[in-house]
N, CA and C atoms as an extended XYZ file, in Angstrom:
351
Properties=species:S:1:pos:R:3:atomname:S:1:resname:S:1:resid:I:1 pbc="F F F"
N         0.816       -1.520       -0.159 N   MET     1
C        -0.151       -0.008       -0.332 CA  MET     1
C         1.167        1.306        0.183 C   MET     1
N         0.711        2.020       -0.784 N   ALA     2
C         1.077        3.611       -1.313 CA  ALA     2
C         1.085        4.555        0.936 C   ALA     2
N         2.559        4.913        1.252 N   LYS     3
C         2.704        5.571        1.942 CA  LYS     3
C         1.391        6.809        2.425 C   LYS     3
N         1.094        7.080        1.316 N   HIS     4
C         0.078        8.616        1.183 CA  HIS     4
C        -0.929        7.456        1.550 C   HIS     4
N        -1.004        6.228        1.030 N   ILE     5
C        -2.879        6.127        1.239 CA  ILE     5
C        -2.795        5.363        2.725 C   ILE     5
N        -1.842        4.605        3.657 N   HIS     6
C        -1.687        3.980        4.446 CA  HIS     6
C        -1.862        4.924        5.579 C   HIS     6
N        -1.361        6.716        5.587 N   LEU     7
C        -1.551        7.534        6.215 CA  LEU     7
C        -3.125        7.732        5.977 C   LEU     7
N        -3.591        8.021        5.259 N   GLY     8
C        -5.086        8.528        5.117 CA  GLY     8
C        -6.139        7.585        5.881 C   GLY     8
N        -5.581        6.281        5.648 N   LYS     9
C        -6.600        5.403        6.725 CA  LYS     9
C        -6.170        4.982        8.109 C   LYS     9
N        -4.758        5.910        8.459 N   LYS    10
C        -4.535        5.763        9.990 CA  LYS    10
C        -5.491        7.307        9.956 C   LYS    10
N        -5.102        7.629        9.461 N   GLY    11
C        -5.892        9.054        9.433 CA  GLY    11
C        -6.994        8.821       10.254 C   GLY    11
N        -8.069        8.455        9.240 N   GLU    12
C        -9.568        7.924        9.447 CA  GLU    12
C        -9.618        7.097       10.305 C   GLU    12
N        -8.766        5.486       11.102 N   GLU    13
C        -9.419        5.449       11.988 CA  GLU    13
C        -9.387        6.182       13.062 C   GLU    13
N        -8.389        6.949       13.544 N   LEU    14
C        -8.254        8.065       14.800 CA  LEU    14
C        -8.935        8.763       14.242 C   LEU    14
N        -9.912        9.880       13.418 N   ALA    15
C       -11.349       10.439       13.790 CA  ALA    15
C       -11.814        9.797       14.152 C   ALA    15
N       -12.191        8.771       13.627 N   ALA    16
C       -13.637        7.714       13.776 CA  ALA    16
C       -13.407        7.984       15.388 C   ALA    16
N       -12.032        7.670       16.080 N   ILE    17
C       -12.193        7.442       17.468 CA  ILE    17
C       -12.165        8.241       18.329 C   ILE    17
N       -11.597        9.699       17.715 N   GLN    18
C       -11.510       10.844       18.332 CA  GLN    18
C       -13.128       11.188       17.952 C   GLN    18
N       -14.016       11.128       17.295 N   LEU    19
C       -15.337       11.427       17.614 CA  LEU    19
C       -16.518       10.742       18.327 C   LEU    19
N       -15.757        9.131       18.633 N   LYS    20
C       -16.564        8.752       19.617 CA  LYS    20
C       -15.636        9.291       21.038 C   LYS    20
N       -14.920       10.082       21.363 N   VAL    21
C       -14.828       10.307       22.271 CA  VAL    21
C       -15.571       11.939       22.782 C   VAL    21
N       -15.413       12.036       21.597 N   TRP    22
C       -16.266       13.812       21.567 CA  TRP    22
C       -17.809       13.108       21.970 C   TRP    22
N       -18.237       12.155       22.362 N   GLY    23
C       -19.816       11.675       21.874 CA  GLY    23
C       -20.543       11.508       21.468 C   GLY    23
N       -20.278       11.208       19.634 N   TYR    24
C       -20.428       10.512       18.386 CA  TYR    24
C       -20.452        9.427       18.749 C   TYR    24
N       -21.178        9.252       17.665 N   HIS    25
C       -22.206        7.630       17.288 CA  HIS    25
C       -21.381        6.972       16.072 C   HIS    25
N       -20.657        6.611       15.808 N   ILE    26
C       -20.164        6.196       14.001 CA  ILE    26
C       -21.162        4.928       13.934 C   ILE    26
N       -21.598        6.021       12.602 N   VAL    27
C       -23.095        4.866       11.808 CA  VAL    27
C       -21.915        4.339       10.884 C   VAL    27
N       -21.531        4.644       10.145 N   ALA    28
C       -20.169        4.161        8.686 CA  ALA    28
C       -19.299        5.046        8.430 C   ALA    28
N       -18.229        3.849        8.244 N   GLN    29
C       -17.208        4.480        7.714 CA  GLN    29
C       -17.017        3.590        6.329 C   GLN    29
N       -16.327        5.005        5.559 N   ASN    30
C       -16.144        3.876        4.346 CA  ASN    30
C       -17.288        4.063        3.358 C   ASN    30
N       -18.422        4.824        3.693 N   TRP    31
C       -19.439        4.344        2.820 CA  TRP    31
C       -19.436        4.700        1.322 C   TRP    31
N       -19.786        3.531        0.460 N   ARG    32
C       -19.492        3.722       -0.834 CA  ARG    32
C       -21.017        3.521       -1.378 C   ARG    32
N       -21.394        4.393       -2.081 N   HIS    33
C       -22.436        4.267       -3.588 CA  HIS    33
C       -22.372        4.313       -4.839 C   HIS    33
N       -21.845        3.703       -5.800 N   GLY    34
C       -21.446        3.926       -6.876 CA  GLY    34
C       -19.920        4.127       -7.108 C   GLY    34
N       -19.359        5.357       -7.530 N   HIS    35
C       -18.300        6.602       -6.971 CA  HIS    35
C       -18.334        6.850       -6.122 C   HIS    35
N       -19.063        7.631       -5.234 N   TRP    36
C       -19.077        8.580       -3.732 CA  TRP    36
C       -18.691        7.550       -2.615 C   TRP    36
N       -17.962        8.591       -2.125 N   GLU    37
C       -17.102        7.359       -0.609 CA  GLU    37
C       -17.447        8.692        0.405 C   GLU    37
N       -18.254        7.993        1.480 N   ILE    38
C       -18.055        9.200        2.853 CA  ILE    38
C       -17.634        8.136        3.888 C   ILE    38
N       -16.112        9.560        4.196 N   ASP    39
C       -15.298        8.853        5.118 CA  ASP    39
C       -15.962        8.493        5.995 C   ASP    39
N       -16.788        9.078        6.775 N   ILE    40
C       -17.421        8.931        8.941 CA  ILE    40
C       -18.867        9.572        8.457 C   ILE    40
N       -19.826        8.573        8.585 N   ILE    41
C       -20.980        8.919        8.937 CA  ILE    41
C       -21.456        9.278       10.482 C   ILE    41
N       -22.022        9.601       11.115 N   ALA    42
C       -21.928        9.994       12.879 CA  ALA    42
C       -22.985       10.307       13.300 C   ALA    42
N       -23.556       10.306       13.781 N   LEU    43
C       -24.642       11.029       15.287 CA  LEU    43
C       -24.651       11.666       16.307 C   LEU    43
N       -24.949       12.565       16.468 N   LYS    44
C       -24.497       13.054       17.862 CA  LYS    44
C       -26.020       13.943       17.881 C   LYS    44
N       -26.647       14.748       19.123 N   ASP    45
C       -27.878       15.227       19.118 CA  ASP    45
C       -28.680       14.885       18.367 C   ASP    45
N       -29.470       14.206       17.710 N   ASN    46
C       -30.180       13.681       16.290 CA  ASN    46
C       -29.483       14.338       15.210 C   ASN    46
N       -28.426       14.763       15.175 N   ILE    47
C       -28.008       15.005       13.903 CA  ILE    47
C       -27.047       14.097       13.307 C   ILE    47
N       -27.389       14.021       11.656 N   LEU    48
C       -26.454       13.171       10.843 CA  LEU    48
C       -25.452       14.343       10.303 C   LEU    48
N       -23.918       13.601       10.887 N   HIS    49
C       -22.635       14.666       10.366 CA  HIS    49
C       -22.214       13.375        9.455 C   HIS    49
N       -21.807       14.423        8.049 N   PHE    50
C       -21.172       13.542        7.003 CA  PHE    50
C       -19.803       14.229        7.018 C   PHE    50
N       -18.764       13.509        7.742 N   VAL    51
C       -17.109       13.968        7.680 CA  VAL    51
C       -16.291       13.959        6.439 C   VAL    51
N       -15.834       14.374        6.569 N   GLU    52
C       -14.440       14.488        5.308 CA  GLU    52
C       -12.878       14.234        6.336 C   GLU    52
N       -12.804       13.175        6.536 N   VAL    53
C       -11.117       13.913        6.999 CA  VAL    53
C       -10.633       13.559        5.745 C   VAL    53
N        -9.243       14.736        6.399 N   LYS    54
C        -7.951       14.329        5.901 CA  LYS    54
C        -6.847       14.740        6.581 C   LYS    54
N        -5.795       13.972        6.333 N   THR    55
C        -4.458       13.695        7.445 CA  THR    55
C        -3.342       14.132        6.418 C   THR    55
N        -2.212       14.647        7.089 N   ARG    56
C        -0.992       14.874        6.740 CA  ARG    56
C        -0.160       14.785        8.012 C   ARG    56
N         1.194       14.146        7.440 N   SER    57
C         2.338       13.661        8.640 CA  SER    57
C         2.257       14.925        9.004 C   SER    57
N         2.466       16.426        8.479 N   SER    58
C         2.862       17.602        8.913 CA  SER    58
C         2.022       18.590        8.411 C   SER    58
N         2.475       19.724        9.137 N   ALA    59
C         2.075       20.918        8.303 CA  ALA    59
C         2.434       22.183        7.659 C   ALA    59
N         3.524       21.491        7.591 N   ASN    60
C         4.698       22.348        6.695 CA  ASN    60
C         4.454       22.567        5.357 C   ASN    60
N         3.701       21.538        4.612 N   MET    61
C         2.949       22.080        3.046 CA  MET    61
C         2.124       22.710        3.114 C   MET    61
N         1.315       22.623        4.354 N   GLY    62
C        -0.597       23.319        4.357 CA  GLY    62
C        -1.149       22.386        4.980 C   GLY    62
N        -2.020       22.901        5.596 N   TYR    63
C        -3.112       22.022        6.278 CA  TYR    63
C        -4.066       21.023        5.679 C   TYR    63
N        -3.815       20.330        6.175 N   PRO    64
C        -4.918       18.783        5.704 CA  PRO    64
C        -6.232       19.771        5.303 C   PRO    64
N        -6.655       20.488        6.160 N   GLU    65
C        -8.701       21.258        6.058 CA  GLU    65
C        -7.903       21.918        4.480 C   GLU    65
N        -6.846       22.301        3.933 N   GLU    66
C        -7.043       22.670        2.557 CA  GLU    66
C        -7.611       22.718        0.956 C   GLU    66
N        -6.752       21.320        1.344 N   ASN    67
C        -7.324       19.983        0.617 CA  ASN    67
C        -8.565       19.859        0.173 C   ASN    67
N        -9.653       20.100        0.828 N   VAL    68
C       -11.384       20.218        0.775 CA  VAL    68
C       -11.585       21.072       -0.515 C   VAL    68
N       -11.744       20.297       -1.378 N   THR    69
C       -12.411       21.713       -2.944 CA  THR    69
C       -13.675       21.573       -2.251 C   THR    69
N       -14.042       22.814       -3.260 N   GLU    70
C       -15.834       22.951       -3.345 CA  GLU    70
C       -16.034       21.967       -4.203 C   GLU    70
N       -15.124       21.014       -5.569 N   LYS    71
C       -16.166       19.623       -5.872 CA  LYS    71
C       -15.514       18.811       -5.022 C   LYS    71
N       -15.451       18.397       -3.973 N   LYS    72
C       -15.152       17.575       -2.633 CA  LYS    72
C       -16.340       17.619       -2.082 C   LYS    72
N       -16.790       18.653       -1.653 N   LEU    73
C       -17.773       19.040       -0.950 CA  LEU    73
C       -19.450       18.724       -1.848 C   LEU    73
N       -19.228       19.285       -2.788 N   ARG    74
C       -20.509       18.235       -3.885 CA  ARG    74
C       -20.812       17.321       -4.173 C   ARG    74
N       -19.221       16.059       -3.933 N   THR    75
C       -19.259       15.262       -4.364 CA  THR    75
C       -20.365       14.146       -2.911 C   THR    75
N       -19.678       14.805       -1.825 N   LEU    76
C       -19.874       14.631       -0.039 CA  LEU    76
C       -20.983       14.635       -0.250 C   LEU    76
N       -21.991       16.083       -0.855 N   ILE    77
C       -23.755       16.245       -0.320 CA  ILE    77
C       -24.263       15.235       -1.358 C   ILE    77
N       -23.555       15.220       -2.833 N   ASP    78
C       -24.156       14.295       -3.468 CA  ASP    78
C       -24.476       12.890       -2.944 C   ASP    78
N       -23.873       12.394       -1.726 N   ALA    79
C       -23.587       11.142       -1.416 CA  ALA    79
C       -23.801       11.031        0.202 C   ALA    79
N       -24.372       12.175        0.441 N   SER    80
C       -24.956       12.186        1.466 CA  SER    80
C       -27.223       12.255        1.306 C   SER    80
N       -26.920       12.459        0.038 N   GLU    81
C       -28.698       12.314       -0.399 CA  GLU    81
C       -28.984       11.688       -0.898 C   GLU    81
N       -27.535       10.086       -1.152 N   ALA    82
C       -27.948        8.997       -1.411 CA  ALA    82
C       -27.913        8.136       -0.125 C   ALA    82
N       -27.201        7.962        1.584 N   PHE    83
C       -27.419        7.822        1.864 CA  PHE    83
C       -28.579        8.026        3.204 C   PHE    83
N       -29.135        9.137        2.428 N   CYS    84
C       -30.009        9.535        3.716 CA  CYS    84
C       -32.031        8.393        2.940 C   CYS    84
N       -31.460        8.687        1.758 N   GLU    85
C       -32.556        8.205        1.304 CA  GLU    85
C       -32.290        6.143        1.197 C   GLU    85
N       -31.782        5.874        1.931 N   GLN    86
C       -30.913        4.418        2.310 CA  GLN    86
C       -31.586        4.166        3.483 C   GLN    86
N       -31.058        5.304        4.773 N   HIS    87
C       -30.800        5.279        5.603 CA  HIS    87
C       -31.392        6.521        6.611 C   HIS    87
N       -32.889        6.407        7.017 N   PRO    88
C       -33.619        7.932        6.756 CA  PRO    88
C       -33.493        7.848        8.454 C   PRO    88
N       -32.391        8.363        8.621 N   ILE    89
C       -32.245        8.481       10.418 CA  ILE    89
C       -31.930       10.037       10.435 C   ILE    89
N       -32.007       10.578       12.032 N   GLY    90
C       -31.585       12.082       12.129 CA  GLY    90
C       -32.569       13.042       11.944 C   GLY    90
N       -32.641       13.534       12.543 N   GLU    91
C       -33.841       15.145       11.905 CA  GLU    91
C       -32.961       16.112       11.524 C   GLU    91
N       -31.514       16.102       11.284 N   LYS    92
C       -31.039       17.022       10.532 CA  LYS    92
C       -29.643       16.479       10.080 C   LYS    92
N       -29.387       17.152        9.029 N   ILE    93
C       -27.947       16.906        8.102 CA  ILE    93
C       -26.705       17.629        8.295 C   ILE    93
N       -25.612       17.762        8.571 N   GLN    94
C       -24.822       18.703        8.963 CA  GLN    94
C       -23.484       18.136        7.809 C   GLN    94
N       -22.611       18.439        7.275 N   PHE    95
C       -21.233       18.619        6.651 CA  PHE    95
C       -20.500       18.879        7.752 C   PHE    95
N       -18.913       18.154        7.345 N   ASP    96
C       -18.100       18.713        8.794 CA  ASP    96
C       -16.446       18.295        7.839 C   ASP    96
N       -15.473       18.610        8.259 N   ILE    97
C       -14.151       18.461        8.114 CA  ILE    97
C       -13.964       18.327        8.986 C   ILE    97
N       -12.895       16.779        9.610 N   LEU    98
C       -12.437       16.417       10.443 CA  LEU    98
C       -10.503       16.662        9.703 C   LEU    98
N        -9.902       17.858       10.257 N   SER    99
C        -8.212       17.327        9.976 CA  SER    99
C        -7.729       17.214       10.584 C   SER    99
N        -7.252       16.019       10.515 N   VAL   100
C        -5.607       15.404       11.518 CA  VAL   100
C        -4.132       15.962       10.768 C   VAL   100
N        -3.712       15.948       11.706 N   VAL   101
C        -2.085       16.274       11.321 CA  VAL   101
C        -1.050       15.212       12.155 C   VAL   101
N        -0.711       13.778       11.559 N   LEU   102
C        -0.473       12.905       12.908 CA  LEU   102
C         0.997       12.954       12.116 C   LEU   102
N         2.067       12.492       13.063 N   ASN   103
C         3.616       12.928       13.100 CA  ASN   103
C         3.375       12.419       14.811 C   ASN   103
N         5.126       11.775       14.461 N   LYS   104
C         5.975       11.277       15.808 CA  LYS   104
C         5.844       11.634       16.725 C   LYS   104
N         5.550       12.681       16.952 N   GLN   105
C         5.342       13.992       18.476 CA  GLN   105
C         3.793       13.145       19.473 C   GLN   105
N         2.452       14.101       17.989 N   LYS   106
C         1.410       13.528       18.889 CA  LYS   106
C         0.408       14.112       17.517 C   LYS   106
N        -0.391       13.562       17.607 N   THR   107
C        -1.661       13.760       16.897 CA  THR   107
C        -2.403       14.796       17.139 C   THR   107
N        -2.805       15.603       16.134 N   THR   108
C        -3.387       16.820       16.286 CA  THR   108
C        -5.354       16.714       15.261 C   THR   108
N        -5.848       17.295       15.992 N   PHE   109
C        -7.226       16.892       15.750 CA  PHE   109
C        -7.728       19.333       14.892 C   PHE   109
N        -8.699       19.073       14.156 N   LEU   110
C        -9.108       20.714       13.722 CA  LEU   110
C       -10.383       19.628       13.154 C   LEU   110
N       -11.153       20.113       13.855 N   PHE   111
C       -13.148       19.581       13.395 CA  PHE   111
C       -13.774       20.977       13.175 C   PHE   111
N       -14.050       21.270       12.037 N   ILE   112
C       -14.369       22.351       11.540 CA  ILE   112
C       -16.087       21.904       10.966 C   ILE   112
N       -16.957       22.137       12.295 N   GLU   113
C       -18.212       21.617       11.547 CA  GLU   113
C       -18.770       22.938       10.611 C   GLU   113
N       -20.249       22.162       10.399 N   ASP   114
C       -21.352       22.904        9.617 CA  ASP   114
C       -20.567       23.534        8.676 C   ASP   114
N       -19.858       22.811        7.986 N   VAL   115
C       -19.248       23.581        6.631 CA  VAL   115
C       -20.450       23.831        5.811 C   VAL   115
N       -20.037       25.048        5.189 N   PHE   116
C       -21.190       25.809        4.608 CA  PHE   116
C       -20.634       26.011        2.835 C   PHE   116
N       -21.819       25.460        1.923 N   ILE   117
C       -21.412       26.114        0.976 CA  ILE   117
C       -21.648       27.215       -0.282 C   ILE   117
């Protein structure tokens, strides 16, 4: 497995653990529908969160969240509509970004909630 793919998978695993610590219930990880994928789907306070996880080994070349493009968010919205048709749970939906910087010294998280396009 390529190093960047391994880093991304590790970041997604740690993101799910951190969301649980923050009181979220993980509904699905790496949910796929056609060519769409949602990294994490979580439920908290009856809000269904669609979370895009971005991971880097350092912030030297920029922060992970800077790699979430408008196109990626549009894809996340389209995928969320498919998920909600199949699994009608939660009263509201929300789109979030969980940025993970994973290096040897420590892991840091930045949770950007309710991203608006």
